Backbone bond lengths (Angstrom), bond angles and torsions (degrees), N, CA, C in turn:
res aa  C-N    CA-C-N  psi(-1)  N-CA   C-N-CA  omega(-1)  CA-C   N-CA-C  phi
1 X - - - 1.454 - - 1.519 110.60 -
2 X 1.314 116.34 -45.22 1.449 120.14 -176.66 1.516 110.50 -85.11
3 X 1.305 116.54 -47.97 1.459 120.83 -174.58 1.522 111.01 -72.87
4 X 1.328 117.88 -50.96 1.462 121.43 -174.74 1.514 113.43 -100.88
5 X 1.311 117.95 -26.70 1.464 121.10 -173.40 1.515 115.42 -84.65
6 X 1.321 117.46 -9.63 1.453 120.41 179.74 1.529 113.68 73.50
7 X 1.321 116.46 12.80 1.463 121.34 179.76 1.517 109.12 -86.17
8 X 1.325 117.00 143.04 1.457 120.41 179.63 1.525 111.15 -68.17
9 X 1.324 114.91 156.83 1.463 121.32 -177.32 1.529 111.12 -61.94
10 X 1.314 117.25 -47.75 1.474 119.88 -177.00 1.530 110.98 -68.08
11 X 1.317 117.79 -37.07 1.471 120.76 179.58 1.531 110.14 -67.87
12 X 1.321 117.05 -42.12 1.456 120.92 178.20 1.527 110.53 -64.09
13 X 1.330 117.14 -41.79 1.464 120.77 178.51 1.521 110.46 -63.09
14 X 1.330 116.91 -40.61 1.465 119.82 178.55 1.514 111.05 -63.99
15 X 1.321 116.74 -43.50 1.468 120.14 179.50 1.526 112.17 -64.76
16 X 1.319 117.08 -31.89 1.477 121.12 179.67 1.520 112.38 -88.75
17 X 1.333 117.33 -6.63 1.473 123.04 -179.05 1.528 111.86 60.40
18 X 1.324 115.62 42.35 1.469 121.19 174.67 1.528 107.64 -128.33
19 X 1.333 116.11 168.95 1.452 119.03 179.90 1.542 109.44 -75.05
20 X 1.327 114.38 151.58 1.462 119.77 179.39 1.522 111.02 -65.42
21 X 1.336 116.94 -33.77 1.469 121.33 179.50 1.539 110.99 -63.88
22 X 1.325 116.19 -42.08 1.470 120.21 178.75 1.522 110.09 -62.38
23 X 1.327 115.64 -46.12 1.455 119.29 179.82 1.512 111.15 -64.49
24 X 1.336 117.85 -37.86 1.461 121.19 177.94 1.524 110.52 -62.32
25 X 1.342 116.32 -40.13 1.477 119.34 177.04 1.522 111.24 -63.33
26 X 1.320 116.73 -40.88 1.470 120.18 179.65 1.527 111.28 -65.97
27 X 1.335 116.51 -41.91 1.456 120.31 -179.91 1.528 109.92 -65.23
28 X 1.335 117.24 -42.75 1.466 119.89 178.18 1.526 110.79 -61.86
29 X 1.328 117.58 -41.34 1.459 120.50 178.78 1.520 110.62 -64.96
30 X 1.329 116.68 -39.43 1.470 120.46 -179.78 1.528 110.54 -66.71
31 X 1.331 117.63 -37.85 1.464 120.21 179.74 1.531 112.25 -67.83
32 X 1.330 116.65 -27.55 1.462 120.86 178.07 1.524 112.04 -90.99
33 X 1.320 116.61 2.12 1.464 120.57 178.14 1.511 113.80 76.60
34 X 1.314 117.53 20.43 1.464 121.33 179.02 1.533 108.80 -110.05
35 X 1.320 117.56 100.27 1.454 118.85 178.93 1.532 111.58 -66.54
36 X 1.310 114.85 141.88 1.464 120.54 -178.93 1.521 108.61 -91.52
37 X 1.334 115.89 126.26 1.458 120.61 176.87 1.512 108.38 -92.41
38 X 1.304 116.49 129.09 1.460 120.72 -179.88 1.524 110.40 -67.10
39 X 1.327 115.98 129.09 1.445 120.68 177.48 1.528 114.47 77.06
40 X 1.328 118.02 9.66 1.461 120.43 -177.50 1.522 111.76 -69.83
41 X 1.324 117.47 -25.48 1.459 119.41 -177.78 1.520 112.80 -90.86
42 X 1.298 117.11 -5.98 1.470 120.42 -179.45 1.521 110.83 -78.12
43 X 1.318 114.72 141.45 1.460 119.61 176.69 1.524 108.52 -89.52
44 X 1.306 118.67 156.87 1.461 120.66 178.80 1.530 111.33 -65.03
45 X 1.304 116.37 145.57 1.459 122.16 180.00 1.530 108.76 -78.98
46 X 1.339 115.54 132.11 1.461 119.32 178.85 1.520 109.54 -78.21
47 X 1.315 114.69 167.23 1.455 120.69 179.98 1.528 111.13 -62.65
48 X 1.329 116.61 -40.66 1.460 120.74 179.13 1.527 112.10 -65.70
49 X 1.322 116.95 -39.22 1.456 120.45 177.99 1.530 111.49 -65.14
50 X 1.319 116.17 -39.75 1.456 120.52 178.19 1.525 110.92 -64.09
51 X 1.344 115.24 -43.38 1.459 119.55 178.78 1.529 110.55 -65.68
52 X 1.330 116.51 -39.21 1.445 121.03 179.66 1.535 110.48 -61.92
53 X 1.312 117.78 -45.20 1.470 119.95 179.88 1.526 110.89 -67.01
54 X 1.324 117.93 -35.41 1.458 120.72 177.21 1.536 109.89 -64.76
55 X 1.329 116.78 -42.73 1.462 120.50 179.32 1.522 112.14 -66.72
56 X 1.326 116.72 -35.79 1.467 120.57 177.25 1.528 110.23 -64.77
57 X 1.333 117.20 -41.78 1.461 120.18 177.48 1.527 110.95 -63.41
58 X 1.330 115.96 -43.48 1.470 120.16 -179.59 1.525 110.46 -64.02
59 X 1.335 117.38 -40.70 1.456 121.53 178.54 1.523 110.98 -63.75
60 X 1.308 116.90 -42.77 1.475 120.28 178.50 1.524 110.92 -62.39
61 X 1.338 116.16 -39.56 1.471 119.59 178.59 1.528 110.61 -65.99
62 X 1.317 117.78 -42.38 1.459 121.27 178.83 1.525 111.47 -63.99
63 X 1.320 116.80 -38.76 1.470 119.87 177.83 1.530 110.87 -64.28
64 X 1.331 116.61 -39.52 1.466 119.55 177.80 1.524 110.67 -64.02
65 X 1.335 116.47 -43.35 1.467 120.40 178.63 1.525 111.42 -63.50
66 X 1.345 116.70 -40.87 1.454 121.17 178.24 1.516 110.85 -61.93
67 X 1.328 116.82 -45.45 1.457 121.07 -179.62 1.527 110.93 -63.86
68 X 1.331 116.07 -38.29 1.469 120.08 177.89 1.530 110.80 -64.03
69 X 1.327 116.31 -42.38 1.475 119.98 179.09 1.525 111.00 -67.12
70 X 1.324 117.96 -35.91 1.466 120.54 176.15 1.524 110.83 -61.40
71 X 1.332 116.09 -42.20 1.456 119.82 179.50 1.523 111.36 -68.88
72 X 1.329 116.36 -34.57 1.465 120.37 -179.00 1.527 111.01 -68.47
73 X 1.322 117.92 -31.99 1.464 120.29 -179.70 1.520 111.52 -66.60
74 X 1.296 118.40 -20.61 1.452 120.70 177.43 1.536 110.68 -70.79
75 X 1.322 117.62 -26.67 1.453 121.72 -177.86 1.524 112.93 -90.79
76 X 1.309 117.63 -25.76 1.454 121.84 -177.47 1.523 109.91 -118.40
77 X 1.330 118.60 116.01 1.473 119.45 -179.61 1.524 110.19 -70.27
78 X 1.331 115.90 149.06 1.461 119.82 178.67 1.535 108.74 -73.69
79 X 1.332 119.11 156.10 1.480 121.44 -178.50 1.534 111.49 -60.67
80 X 1.334 118.37 -35.40 1.455 120.65 179.81 1.523 111.23 -63.83
81 X 1.323 116.69 -44.93 1.466 120.12 -179.65 1.524 110.00 -67.75
82 X 1.322 116.41 -38.63 1.463 119.44 -179.82 1.524 110.14 -65.78
83 X 1.343 118.52 -40.61 1.467 121.71 177.28 1.517 111.18 -65.73
84 X 1.319 116.94 -40.89 1.456 120.49 -179.98 1.515 111.07 -63.15
85 X 1.300 116.58 -40.32 1.462 120.80 177.99 1.520 109.90 -66.84
86 X 1.333 117.83 -39.66 1.464 121.28 178.67 1.509 111.36 -66.11
87 X 1.324 118.33 -39.72 1.457 122.09 179.10 1.519 110.58 -64.94
88 X 1.313 116.61 -44.51 1.468 120.71 -179.85 1.529 109.99 -64.35
89 X 1.319 117.08 -39.27 1.459 120.18 -179.88 1.527 110.20 -66.81
90 X 1.349 118.91 -37.73 1.471 122.29 179.60 1.530 110.21 -69.33
91 X 1.344 118.06 -38.65 1.445 121.17 -178.07 1.532 111.51 -69.48
92 X 1.303 118.14 -29.49 1.443 119.26 -177.52 1.526 113.08 -79.48
93 X 1.302 118.79 -6.60 1.477 121.96 179.77 1.463 112.39 -79.45
């Protein structure tokens, strides 16, 4: 797109939804004949990091479930509150 297509660097980056700096690095590497391998600069994930990310996902899921249950309690009265309301209604008759 940039090298052969005549498209500007910033416009190509916008169309690809990546930063212009990343695309500039790729174009520079391509001009020097050095293909960029995706993920080549990343280090391997340790066992602790993998466990940490798994626990973070589990915690986020539990928080979503908790929030959903909190919202659901607004629609359904608890048995204690329902009994208390029934008792008060019977006493006022």
